[in-house]
C-alpha positions as CSV (number, residue, x, y, z in Angstrom):
1,X,-10.8,5.4,-9.7
2,X,-12.1,6.2,-6.2
3,X,-11.2,3.5,-3.7
4,X,-11.4,3.5,0.1
5,X,-8.5,3.5,2.5
6,X,-9.1,0.0,3.6
7,X,-9.0,-1.3,0.0
8,X,-5.8,0.7,-0.6
9,X,-4.2,-0.9,2.5
10,X,-5.2,-4.4,1.3
11,X,-3.8,-3.8,-2.2
12,X,-0.5,-2.4,-0.7
13,X,-0.2,-5.4,1.6
14,X,-0.7,-7.8,-1.4
15,X,2.0,-5.9,-3.3
16,X,4.4,-6.1,-0.4
17,X,3.7,-9.8,0.3
18,X,4.1,-10.6,-3.4
19,X,7.6,-9.3,-3.2
20,X,8.4,-11.5,-0.2
21,X,6.4,-14.7,-0.8
22,X,6.1,-17.0,-3.9
23,X,2.3,-16.8,-3.7
24,X,-0.1,-14.6,-1.7
25,X,-3.1,-16.2,0.0
26,X,-5.9,-14.7,2.3
27,X,-4.2,-16.3,5.3
28,X,-1.0,-14.4,4.5
29,X,-2.8,-11.1,4.4
30,X,-4.7,-11.9,7.6
31,X,-1.4,-12.7,9.4
32,X,0.4,-9.6,8.0
33,X,-2.4,-7.2,9.1
34,X,-3.5,-9.0,12.2
35,X,-7.1,-9.4,10.9
36,X,-9.5,-12.3,11.0
37,X,-9.5,-14.5,7.9
38,X,-13.2,-13.9,7.5
39,X,-12.7,-10.1,7.3
40,X,-9.9,-10.6,4.7
41,X,-12.2,-12.9,2.7
42,X,-14.9,-10.2,2.5
43,X,-12.3,-7.6,1.5
44,X,-10.9,-10.0,-1.2
45,X,-14.4,-10.6,-2.6
46,X,-14.9,-6.8,-2.9
47,X,-11.5,-6.3,-4.5
48,X,-12.2,-9.1,-6.9
49,X,-15.6,-7.7,-7.8
50,X,-13.9,-4.3,-8.6
51,X,-11.3,-6.2,-10.7
52,X,-8.4,-5.1,-8.6
53,X,-7.3,-8.7,-7.9
54,X,-7.8,-12.1,-9.3
55,X,-7.9,-15.3,-7.3
56,X,-7.1,-18.7,-8.9
57,X,-8.5,-22.1,-8.0
58,X,-5.8,-22.6,-5.4
59,X,-6.7,-19.4,-3.6
60,X,-3.6,-17.5,-4.9
61,X,-4.2,-13.8,-5.1
62,X,-2.7,-11.7,-7.8
63,X,-3.1,-7.9,-8.4
64,X,-4.7,-6.9,-11.7
65,X,-3.2,-4.0,-13.7
66,X,-5.5,-1.5,-11.9
67,X,-4.9,-3.1,-8.5
68,X,-1.1,-3.0,-9.1
69,X,-1.3,0.6,-10.2
70,X,-3.2,1.6,-7.0
71,X,-0.9,-0.5,-4.8
72,X,2.3,0.9,-6.3
73,X,1.0,4.5,-5.9
74,X,0.2,3.9,-2.2
75,X,3.5,2.0,-1.6
76,X,5.5,4.8,-3.2
77,X,3.8,7.4,-1.0
78,X,4.3,5.3,2.1
79,X,8.1,4.8,1.5
80,X,8.7,8.4,0.5
81,X,6.6,10.0,3.3
82,X,8.1,7.7,6.1
83,X,11.6,8.3,4.9
84,X,11.0,12.1,4.7
85,X,9.5,12.2,8.2
86,X,12.5,10.2,9.5
87,X,14.9,12.7,7.8
88,X,13.0,15.4,9.7
89,X,13.8,13.6,13.0
90,X,10.6,11.6,13.5
91,X,11.3,8.2,15.1
92,X,10.9,5.3,12.6
93,X,7.8,3.7,14.1
94,X,5.9,7.1,14.4
95,X,7.0,8.0,10.9
96,X,5.7,4.7,9.5
97,X,2.3,5.1,11.3
98,X,1.9,8.8,10.2
99,X,2.9,7.9,6.6
100,X,0.3,5.2,6.6
101,X,-2.4,7.8,7.5
102,X,-1.1,10.5,5.2
103,X,-0.7,8.3,2.1
104,X,-4.4,7.9,1.8
105,X,-5.5,11.5,2.1
106,X,-2.8,13.5,0.4
107,X,-3.6,15.0,-3.0
108,X,-1.6,14.0,-6.1
109,X,-0.4,17.6,-6.3
110,X,0.8,17.8,-2.6
111,X,2.5,14.5,-2.9
112,X,4.3,15.5,-6.1
113,X,5.4,18.7,-4.4
114,X,6.9,16.8,-1.5
115,X,8.5,14.3,-3.9
116,X,10.1,17.1,-5.9
117,X,11.3,18.8,-2.6
118,X,12.8,15.6,-1.4
119,X,14.6,15.0,-4.7
120,X,16.0,18.6,-4.6
121,X,17.3,18.1,-1.1
122,X,18.9,14.8,-2.1
123,X,20.7,16.1,-5.1
124,X,24.0,18.0,-4.5
125,X,23.8,21.7,-5.2
């Protein structure tokens, strides 16, 4: 299930917006990411063709099961990595930016090792 970083970012954004808004539209994604609506439309077409999203007649965007799986994986990585970096003393904004870059390139194995380490640190000895 190879997918590029840009597509992962769009799917993660759709997931986050779907938790905040009653419906997600291209304009919401464009506003959230600061992109032109035309760029978002092209990306949505690509995600629809790959069956990661569905778009109804009203233009409401919904993640498919594969799209949701990818989005949740990226979102989990983002949350855990940014919180871990902040625990290490990295300022919040920098931690969020770095987590956004790391979340796309880190292997499953390395992420799982970090996740396990964070859990061990969090649980009392």
